[in-house]
C-alpha positions in Angstrom: 59.1 -18.3 123.5 58.8 -16.8 127.0 55.6 -17.6 129.0 55.0 -13.8 129.3 54.4 -13.7 125.5 51.5 -16.0 125.9 50.2 -14.4 129.1 49.3 -11.1 127.4 46.9 -12.5 124.8 45.3 -14.7 127.5 44.9 -11.7 129.8 46.7 -13.4 132.7 50.0 -13.1 134.5 53.1 -15.1 133.5 52.8 -17.0 136.8 49.3 -18.2 135.8 50.7 -19.4 132.5 53.4 -21.3 134.4 50.8 -23.0 136.6 48.8 -24.0 133.6 51.8 -25.4 131.8 52.8 -27.4 134.9 49.2 -28.8 135.1 48.5 -27.2 138.5 45.7 -25.1 137.0 43.2 -26.1 134.4 43.0 -24.6 131.0 39.6 -23.1 130.1 38.2 -23.5 126.6 38.7 -19.8 126.1 42.4 -20.1 127.1 42.9 -23.0 124.6 41.2 -21.1 121.8 43.1 -17.9 122.6 46.5 -19.7 122.9 45.9 -21.5 119.6 45.0 -18.2 117.9 48.2 -16.6 119.3 50.3 -19.6 118.2 48.7 -19.8 114.7 47.4 -23.3 115.2 44.0 -25.0 115.6 42.7 -25.5 119.2 42.6 -29.3 118.7 46.4 -29.2 117.9 46.9 -28.2 121.5 44.9 -31.0 123.0 46.4 -34.2 124.3 45.5 -37.1 122.0 44.1 -38.9 125.0 41.3 -36.4 125.2 40.4 -37.0 121.6 40.6 -40.8 122.0 38.4 -40.6 125.1 35.8 -38.6 123.2 35.9 -41.0 120.3 35.4 -44.0 122.6 32.5 -42.3 124.4 30.7 -40.9 121.4 31.8 -43.3 118.7 33.0 -40.5 116.4 36.4 -39.8 115.0 36.8 -36.3 116.6 39.6 -35.2 114.4 37.7 -35.9 111.2 34.5 -34.4 112.7 36.3 -31.2 113.7 37.7 -30.8 110.2 34.7 -31.7 108.2 31.2 -30.5 107.6 29.6 -33.3 109.6 28.5 -32.1 113.0 29.3 -34.0 116.1 26.2 -34.5 118.3 27.4 -33.9 121.9 25.0 -33.7 124.8 24.0 -30.1 125.6 23.5 -28.9 129.2 20.6 -26.9 130.2 21.2 -23.5 131.9 20.7 -25.0 135.4 22.3 -28.4 134.7 25.7 -29.4 135.9 27.9 -31.7 133.8 27.3 -34.7 136.2 23.5 -34.4 136.3 
């Protein structure tokens, strides 16, 4: 599938998709969700397993099971004026 096919639903140019695919530009959560919707998969299917393993180690929760089940994963929430490193 050409990158231009994915660029349209993401609302970006093909060159921006290329930069994301090469790892030169970060994917936003919205990009991952929109890409998954376009591809007909779940957003977690597009995530590298190392991200899920890292979250599991940090929070002690099997993220794949939590994402697919009714049990909520309690992640820290940031306040409106709080940065992720505060």
